[in-house]
C-alpha positions in Angstrom: 18.9 -82.9 -40.6 18.6 -83.0 -36.8 22.3 -81.9 -36.6 21.4 -78.7 -38.5 18.3 -77.6 -36.6 20.4 -75.3 -34.5 22.1 -73.9 -37.6 18.6 -73.1 -39.0 17.5 -71.4 -35.9 20.7 -69.2 -35.9 20.2 -68.4 -39.6 16.6 -67.3 -38.8 17.9 -65.1 -36.0 20.4 -63.4 -38.3 17.7 -62.6 -40.8 15.4 -61.3 -38.0 18.1 -59.2 -36.4 19.5 -57.9 -39.7 23.2 -58.6 -39.0 25.5 -61.3 -37.6 26.6 -58.9 -34.8 23.0 -58.2 -33.6 22.2 -61.9 -33.8 25.3 -62.8 -31.9 24.4 -60.4 -29.1 21.0 -62.0 -28.7 22.2 -65.6 -28.8 25.4 -65.1 -26.7 27.9 -66.2 -29.4 30.6 -64.4 -31.1 29.8 -62.8 -34.5 32.4 -65.0 -36.2 30.9 -68.1 -34.8 27.4 -67.1 -36.0 28.8 -66.4 -39.5 30.6 -69.8 -39.5 27.3 -71.5 -38.5 25.5 -69.9 -41.4 28.3 -70.8 -43.8 28.2 -74.4 -42.6 24.5 -74.5 -43.3 25.0 -73.1 -46.8 27.7 -75.8 -47.4 25.3 -78.5 -46.3 22.5 -77.2 -48.5 24.8 -76.4 -51.4 23.3 -72.9 -51.9 24.1 -69.3 -50.9 21.5 -68.1 -48.5 22.8 -64.6 -47.7 24.6 -61.8 -49.6 27.1 -60.3 -47.3 28.6 -56.8 -47.3 30.6 -54.9 -44.7 27.4 -53.1 -43.5 24.4 -55.3 -44.1 23.1 -58.7 -45.3 20.4 -59.5 -47.8 18.6 -62.8 -48.6 19.3 -64.5 -51.9 16.3 -66.0 -53.8 17.1 -69.4 -52.2 17.5 -67.7 -48.9 14.0 -66.1 -49.0 12.4 -69.4 -49.8 14.4 -71.3 -47.1 13.8 -68.5 -44.5 10.0 -68.8 -45.0 10.2 -72.5 -44.2 12.5 -72.0 -41.2 10.3 -69.2 -39.9 7.3 -71.5 -40.0 9.2 -74.2 -38.2 10.4 -71.8 -35.5 6.9 -70.4 -35.1 5.5 -73.9 -34.6 8.2 -74.8 -32.1 7.7 -71.6 -30.1 3.9 -72.0 -30.1 4.5 -75.4 -28.5 6.8 -73.9 -25.9 4.4 -71.1 -25.2 1.6 -73.6 -24.7 3.7 -75.5 -22.2 4.6 -72.2 -20.5 0.9 -71.3 -20.2 0.3 -74.7 -18.6 3.1 -74.1 -16.2 1.6 -70.7 -15.3 5.0 -69.0 -15.7 5.4 -67.2 -19.0 8.9 -67.4 -20.6 10.4 -66.1 -23.8 11.6 -62.9 -25.5 9.7 -60.1 -27.3 11.0 -57.2 -29.4 8.7 -54.2 -28.9 8.8 -50.6 -30.2 7.1 -47.5 -28.7 7.1 -43.8 -29.5 10.0 -42.1 -27.9 7.8 -39.7 -26.0 6.3 -42.6 -24.1 9.6 -43.5 -22.5 8.5 -42.1 -19.1 4.8 -42.6 -19.6 2.3 -44.8 -17.8 2.7 -47.4 -20.5 6.4 -47.7 -19.8 5.6 -48.1 -16.1 3.2 -51.0 -17.1 6.0 -52.6 -19.1 8.3 -52.4 -16.0 5.6 -54.0 -13.9 5.2 -56.8 -16.4 8.9 -57.6 -16.2 8.9 -57.5 -12.5 6.0 -60.0 -12.4 7.5 -62.4 -15.0 11.2 -62.9 -14.4 11.5 -65.5 -17.3 10.4 -63.0 -19.9 13.0 -60.8 -21.7 11.9 -57.6 -23.4 13.9 -55.6 -25.9 12.2 -52.2 -26.2 13.0 -49.6 -28.8 11.8 -46.1 -28.3 11.5 -44.1 -31.5 9.2 -41.5 -32.9 9.8 -42.8 -36.4 7.2 -45.3 -37.7 8.7 -48.8 -37.8 7.5 -52.0 -39.4 6.9 -55.4 -37.8 8.0 -58.0 -40.3 10.6 -55.8 -42.1 12.1 -54.4 -38.9 11.9 -57.7 -36.9 9.6 -56.6 -34.1 7.1 -58.8 -32.4 4.8 -55.9 -31.5 4.6 -52.2 -32.1 2.8 -49.6 -29.9 1.4 -47.0 -32.3 -0.2 -43.7 -31.5 -2.8 -42.1 -33.7 -2.5 -44.3 -36.8 -3.3 -47.8 -38.0 -2.7 -48.6 -41.6 -2.1 -52.3 -41.9 -5.3 -54.4 -41.8 -3.3 -57.6 -42.1 -2.1 -57.1 -38.5 -3.8 -57.9 -35.2 -4.4 -54.8 -33.0 -5.9 -53.8 -29.7 -6.6 -50.3 -28.4 -4.8 -49.7 -25.2 -6.1 -46.2 -24.4 -5.9 -42.6 -25.6 -3.4 -39.8 -25.2 -4.6 -36.3 -24.6 -2.7 -33.3 -26.0 -2.4 -29.7 -25.0 -1.6 -26.5 -26.9 1.3 -24.8 -25.2 4.0 -22.2 -25.6 7.0 -21.1 -23.6 6.1 -18.8 -20.8 8.2 -15.8 -22.0 7.1 -16.3 -25.6 3.4 -16.3 -24.7 3.9 -13.2 -22.5 5.4 -11.3 -25.5 2.2 -11.7 -27.4 -1.4 -10.6 -26.8 -3.3 -13.3 -25.0 -5.2 -15.3 -27.6 -9.0 -15.4 -27.3 -9.7 -17.5 -30.4 -7.6 -20.1 -32.4 -7.3 -17.7 -35.3 -5.3 -15.4 -33.1 -2.5 -17.9 -33.3 -2.2 -17.8 -37.1 0.6 -15.2 -36.8 2.5 -17.0 -34.0 5.6 -19.1 -34.6 4.8 -22.8 -34.6 7.1 -25.7 -33.8 5.9 -28.6 -36.0 6.1 -32.4 -35.5 7.1 -33.9 -38.9 4.9 -37.0 -38.5 1.6 -35.0 -38.1 -0.4 -32.7 -40.2 0.5 -29.0 -40.3 -3.2 -28.2 -39.8 -4.3 -28.1 -36.2 -8.0 -28.6 -35.3 -9.3 -27.1 -32.0 -12.7 -27.9 -30.7 -14.8 -25.3 -28.8 -17.0 -26.1 -25.9 -19.9 -25.7 -28.3 -18.5 -28.3 -30.6 -17.3 -25.8 -33.2 -14.1 -27.0 -35.0 -11.6 -24.4 -36.1 -8.6 -25.3 -38.3 -5.4 -23.3 -38.1 -2.0 -23.7 -39.7 0.2 -20.8 -38.6 3.8 -20.2 -39.7 6.5 -22.6 -39.0 10.3 -22.0 -39.0 11.1 -25.2 -37.1 10.1 -28.9 -37.7 11.4 -31.8 -35.6 10.8 -35.6 -35.6 10.7 -35.9 -31.8 8.1 -35.0 -29.3 10.7 -34.5 -26.6 12.3 -32.0 -29.0 9.0 -30.2 -29.3 8.9 -29.9 -25.5 12.6 -28.7 -25.4 12.2 -26.0 -28.1 8.9 -24.8 -26.6 10.6 -24.3 -23.3 13.2 -22.3 -25.2 10.4 -19.8 -26.1 10.6 -20.5 -29.8 6.9 -20.8 -30.4 3.7 -22.7 -29.9 3.3 -26.4 -30.3 1.1 -29.5 -29.5 2.4 -31.8 -26.7 1.3 -35.1 -25.2 -0.5 -34.1 -22.0 2.1 -35.8 -19.7 4.9 -33.8 -21.2 3.0 -30.5 -21.3 1.9 -30.8 -17.7 5.5 -31.1 -16.5 6.5 -27.9 -18.3 3.4 -26.1 -17.0 4.1 -27.3 -13.4 7.7 -26.1 -13.8 6.5 -22.7 -14.9 8.2 -23.0 -18.3 5.1 -23.6 -20.4 1.6 -22.1 -20.5 -1.5 -23.8 -21.6 -3.1 -21.8 -24.5 -6.8 -21.5 -25.0 -7.6 -24.0 -22.2 -11.3 -23.9 -22.9 -10.7 -25.3 -26.4 -9.7 -29.0 -26.8 -7.7 -31.2 -29.2 -8.7 -34.6 -30.4 -7.1 -37.4 -28.4 -4.9 -39.9 -30.1 -5.5 -43.6 -29.9 -2.8 -45.9 -28.5 -2.7 -49.3 -30.2 -0.8 -52.5 -29.8 -0.2 -54.1 -33.2 1.3 -57.5 -33.9 1.4 -60.1 -36.8 -1.6 -62.3 -37.3 0.6 -65.3 -36.9 3.0 -64.2 -34.2 6.1 -66.3 -33.5 5.3 -65.8 -29.8 1.6 -65.7 -30.0 0.7 -66.7 -26.4 3.3 -64.5 -24.9 2.4 -61.5 -27.1 -1.3 -61.9 -26.2 -0.5 -62.1 -22.5 1.7 -58.9 -22.8 -1.0 -57.0 -24.7 -3.7 -58.0 -22.2 -1.5 -56.8 -19.3 -0.8 -53.5 -21.0 -4.5 -53.0 -21.7 -5.4 -53.6 -18.1 -2.6 -51.7 -16.4 -2.0 -48.8 -18.8 -2.9 -45.5 -17.1 
């Protein structure tokens, strides 16, 4: 049994990473050696744990049962290590984290860099994507989500809020009569973000809320692409404030209806209730909450 503890840990890493190659990169072994280790474990147990194809792996029924036990074992072991790390006052371990792609140069990314600088024994693998990703299914220890929380089984903490601005390319805006009311934008071309509603709500200083939809020829799944196409004078769009302000400062974007405002979006850290790296995750979340600007 003791001889196969390492085999079990490697098997769990393969499942977490989704492939032998990805697990091998994280462990520092060759993919063939990782595959052989899992095969040795299957031979010892007398069952098949993984279905293998050229592109992906999948757990067998026996593999799902065994993985749940191994994951519990790894969680317990890592909790013990984290507790010792806390006593030593020097955090150590690895975390896989996902953030929206448009936050790659935001204050939150700056805080992540500061965390790494302060804790040299912590390794972070950070994925930037504007596509919603899962925690358990996609193998992340923590997600940073903007504007949406839909899984009550997860732990969460609000890190802050992101402001948004209504903008258009400078030349595009100049080619149209200056809007005085949100309804004036109904006939403008809109560049839409696929993961948000097509209806835009603008709030007047008086508190009045006006909903507009407008016409859209272009939809994208990236906030950076919204910024790029707006600078190309293809229409009006909503941008996170830090992106919009850069374009405005460069003279490539104009802020439309500046006296009207948009609802801010909440920024949340989300992680499993029973995290494999609970102490390290909590330390990381607290740091981001205190240093995110």
